[in-house]
C-alpha angles and dihedrals in degrees: 000000000000091000092053089049093052092046090053091047092050091050090052092053090049093051095043097084091048092051092046091049092050090052098044100040098075091052095043096050123090130210115265126255122253115282121224100204092182141350116176143162122209121225103018092203126043137173119255108286091018129126137232133188126237116203129180144173121199133176136192094023130129095193130024125187134176116200129221090074099302093111126180116007138180122262091260125030152100139239136195114231132192107188118188092213139017102298137187117215120201125200112206117195118190137188135152092283097055145273136310120194134189130177137201131185131215115199128208107230115227093358114173122234108277122236117252115273114252124199137025117324119277116228137198113186127170140160129209123232103017092210133039139168120250110289089018124127133238128177124233113207127183145172125196128189125197100006127137091195135017132181139171121214130227094069099308097106128178116012136187121254091270135013148107134248134187117235129190110185119171094213133043108284138189114212117203125194114204119196126185141184135160090281095059145278134294131190138196130185138197128191123222115199117212119194136156117264110287094014118119115261110228125199115204119236117263117287126250118306119272123269121286115251109340101327112143109185128068118204136189118224087202101054096024090227129132123214146182103267091242093054113126090231092048091053089062097050107119114240096248089056098048122108127173128217128195094210140016094246090057090058093047094048087053090056099257122139130206121273112256092217105051092024102212119194118290 
């Protein structure tokens, strides 16, 4: 009798780790990241003015974006591209667990050396979707031409000339991309609405009109701060309180200080 008891007790001790693992495993595991099964470009080299075809297949993603202006795409698809210069295309797949990215490059065969860019940078900035629920995810995508530096606010910081990035704010947020070169600075902003499930998603009206002539800095006579025109704070300055400056030193001589959000030059 005692022998049988000890055998039963030993069996229980042997099975205990297995039972514990079976109970803990479901709670300790995490959902898997998106899977990019394929992302190709064919051909990889084209003559100037020629076309290539991108094709892709993605699984386990809630949002899929291709940069360089292609935007949101389906899980499986293809697109014809006609880049003017050697270009890298990045596919960004997002779900609740994180982001998976893959890139391909199409080269322009025998392309001549391009002439230097003249003028303030050109910006394309978009966000998909334009409204999410708290803890949801949207994807910022951008393309900048002619900039020596480019940055996005709200903690993103310096960015390459083109790319995409998932964002998950818990409150409505305006993202502003600021691009600069020796000719000047340009900005572009997008607004991401955040609302609880079932609540209406509201998009604010457009911000204040752009600067007259070539003025670059928007100030507030109320706060005595100057901003990039695309700054989320600048967009809410009431018209009677707006004042424009041609240069930073003009704003500083007038007693204005730089905005702590968009952080213009001092």
